[in-house]
C-alpha positions in Angstrom: 57.9 121.3 124.0 61.0 122.4 125.8 63.0 119.5 127.3 64.8 119.7 130.6 67.2 117.0 131.8 67.2 116.1 135.5 68.8 113.2 137.4 67.3 110.8 139.9 69.4 107.9 141.3 72.1 108.8 138.8 69.9 108.3 135.8 68.9 111.2 133.5 65.2 111.8 133.2 63.7 113.9 130.4 61.1 116.4 131.7 59.0 118.2 129.1 57.7 121.6 130.0 54.2 122.2 128.7 53.4 125.4 126.7 51.9 128.2 128.8 51.4 130.7 126.0 51.3 130.0 122.2 51.0 133.0 119.8 50.5 131.6 116.4 50.8 133.7 113.2 48.7 136.7 114.4 48.0 139.8 112.5 46.9 142.9 114.5 45.8 146.3 113.4 45.1 149.8 114.7 42.2 150.8 112.5 43.3 150.0 108.9 47.0 150.2 109.8 48.6 146.7 110.2 51.2 146.5 113.0 51.8 142.7 113.5 52.4 140.4 110.5 52.3 136.6 111.1 53.6 137.2 114.7 54.5 134.0 116.6 56.1 133.2 119.9 55.8 130.7 122.8 56.4 130.7 126.5 56.8 127.4 128.3 55.8 126.7 131.9 58.4 128.3 134.2 60.2 130.1 131.4 61.3 133.7 131.3 61.1 134.9 127.7 62.0 138.3 126.3 60.6 140.3 123.4 63.1 142.9 122.1 63.3 145.3 119.2 63.5 149.0 118.4 60.7 151.4 119.3 57.6 151.1 117.1 58.3 147.6 115.9 55.2 146.0 117.5 56.3 144.8 121.0 53.6 146.6 122.9 51.0 145.6 120.3 52.0 142.0 120.8 51.3 142.3 124.6 48.0 144.1 123.9 46.9 141.4 121.5 47.7 138.7 124.0 45.5 140.6 126.6 42.7 141.2 124.1 43.2 145.0 124.2 44.1 145.0 120.5 42.5 141.8 119.3 44.3 139.8 116.6 42.3 139.7 113.3 44.1 136.6 112.1 46.0 133.7 113.8 45.4 132.2 117.2 46.5 132.9 120.8 46.4 130.0 123.2 46.9 130.1 127.0 47.3 126.7 128.6 45.9 125.2 125.4 42.8 127.3 125.6 42.0 129.6 122.6 41.8 133.2 124.0 42.1 135.0 120.7 38.6 136.4 120.9 38.2 136.7 124.7 37.6 140.0 126.4 40.5 141.4 128.4 38.9 140.8 131.8 38.3 137.2 131.0 41.9 136.7 129.9 43.1 138.3 133.1 40.8 135.9 135.1 42.3 132.9 133.3 45.7 133.7 134.9 47.6 136.4 132.9 48.8 139.4 134.8 49.9 142.6 133.0 52.4 145.2 134.0 51.6 147.8 131.4 53.9 150.4 129.8 53.5 153.6 131.7 52.5 151.7 134.9 49.0 153.2 135.1 49.0 153.4 138.9 45.7 154.8 140.3 46.9 158.3 141.5 44.0 158.8 144.0 44.4 155.4 145.7 47.0 154.6 148.3 49.7 152.0 147.6 47.8 149.5 149.7 44.5 150.3 148.0 46.1 149.9 144.6 47.2 146.5 145.6 43.9 145.2 147.0 41.7 146.8 144.4 42.1 144.0 141.9 43.5 141.3 144.1 42.3 137.7 143.8 43.4 134.2 144.6 44.1 133.3 141.0 42.5 130.7 138.7 43.4 127.9 141.1 42.1 129.7 144.2 45.3 129.0 146.2 47.6 131.8 145.1 50.6 132.7 147.2 50.5 136.4 146.7 48.9 138.6 149.4 49.9 141.8 151.1 52.4 140.1 153.4 54.2 138.4 150.6 54.2 141.6 148.6 55.7 143.6 151.5 58.4 140.9 151.8 59.2 141.1 148.1 59.0 145.0 148.0 59.9 146.4 151.4 59.9 149.9 150.0 56.2 149.6 149.2 55.5 148.6 152.8 57.1 151.9 153.9 54.9 153.8 151.5 51.7 151.8 151.8 49.7 154.8 153.0 51.1 157.1 150.3 48.9 158.0 147.3 49.8 156.6 143.9 50.8 160.1 142.7 53.0 160.7 145.7 55.6 157.9 145.1 58.6 157.9 142.8 58.6 156.4 139.3 60.6 153.5 140.6 58.2 152.9 143.4 55.3 153.1 140.9 57.0 150.4 138.8 57.4 148.2 141.8 53.7 148.9 142.6 52.6 148.0 139.1 54.5 144.6 139.3 53.1 144.0 142.8 49.6 144.8 141.6 49.9 142.2 138.8 51.2 139.6 141.3 48.3 140.2 143.6 46.1 138.7 140.9 48.2 135.5 141.4 48.9 135.1 137.6 50.3 131.9 136.1 51.8 134.1 133.3 53.2 137.6 134.0 53.6 140.1 131.1 55.9 143.1 131.6 55.9 145.9 129.1 59.1 148.0 129.4 60.1 146.6 132.7 62.8 149.2 133.6 62.4 152.0 131.1 63.3 155.4 132.5 64.3 154.1 135.9 67.5 154.9 137.9 70.2 152.2 137.9 69.6 151.2 141.5 65.8 150.8 140.9 66.6 148.7 137.8 68.7 146.4 139.9 65.7 146.0 142.3 63.4 145.1 139.4 65.9 142.5 138.1 66.2 141.1 141.6 62.5 140.7 141.7 62.4 138.9 138.3 65.2 136.6 139.3 63.3 135.7 142.5 60.1 135.1 140.5 61.9 132.9 138.0 63.4 130.9 140.9 59.9 130.3 142.1 58.8 129.0 138.7 56.9 132.0 137.5 56.3 132.1 133.7 57.2 135.6 132.4 57.2 137.4 129.1 59.1 140.7 129.4 59.9 143.6 127.1 63.0 145.6 127.9 66.1 147.0 126.3 68.8 145.9 128.8 70.3 143.0 127.0 72.9 142.1 129.6 70.4 141.9 132.4 67.9 140.0 130.3 70.5 137.5 129.2 71.3 136.7 132.8 67.6 136.0 133.7 65.8 134.8 130.6 65.8 131.4 129.0 65.0 132.5 125.4 64.7 135.7 123.4 62.7 137.0 120.4 63.6 140.1 118.4 60.8 141.7 116.5 61.2 143.9 113.4 58.3 145.6 111.6 55.8 143.4 113.4 57.4 140.0 112.8 60.0 137.9 114.6 63.3 138.1 112.8 65.5 136.4 115.4 65.1 134.0 118.3 67.5 132.0 120.5 69.1 131.5 123.9 70.9 134.0 126.0 74.3 132.6 125.0 73.4 132.9 121.3 72.1 136.5 121.9 75.3 137.6 123.5 77.4 136.1 120.8 75.4 137.3 117.8 76.8 140.8 117.2 75.3 141.0 113.8 71.7 140.6 115.1 72.3 143.1 117.9 73.6 145.7 115.5 71.1 145.1 112.8 67.9 144.8 114.9 68.7 146.5 118.2 71.2 149.2 117.1 73.8 148.0 119.6 
């Protein structure tokens, strides 16, 4: 468990964050082709954790395995101590995991508002904070486009909508696959602002992206994956300082 030191009346108190997500030694396949090999990672309550690596190394497959879309054949996946390895995707989502998929997958024939309310729920505790008004506050551009169809808004607006749609399920853990890929710099800054705000509010997040500097400013810990296995993990400071790892595994 991750330890956090706080102070009350001048005395340090050790606070232990419980595990939100535990991926333990999973193997995942597409048909007969193995993609993940003994893949393991953890996300603690309130943490922002990244998964990085070159294209084709298994990052998206890891997300898909967590969500039950590409079920792991070996190993275990636990969410809040509950084994979800063999659960169906809709049950996993109902437990409190929200997915922002690669490619956004916005419904083109629904309006922005309809996209948001189509899968909205109050979350596993029934007292979620995310509703239309809180989404409009977080993403004012979406309020302006709420009557526009999903295929009439820009790529950046679609990414905001994909994040907002996941938040409308009031997840305890948010998964973002390629958070800012293909977006203009100003839109990227908007997405990073959103993630900072979510972190400040205690949202647990697992994010895939390639922007090391932005991720290092937001995330608590990082994993680098190579050929379906974790080859490096550490803090933001260590990531920024480890030039060898960045060159060898990220090509930077």
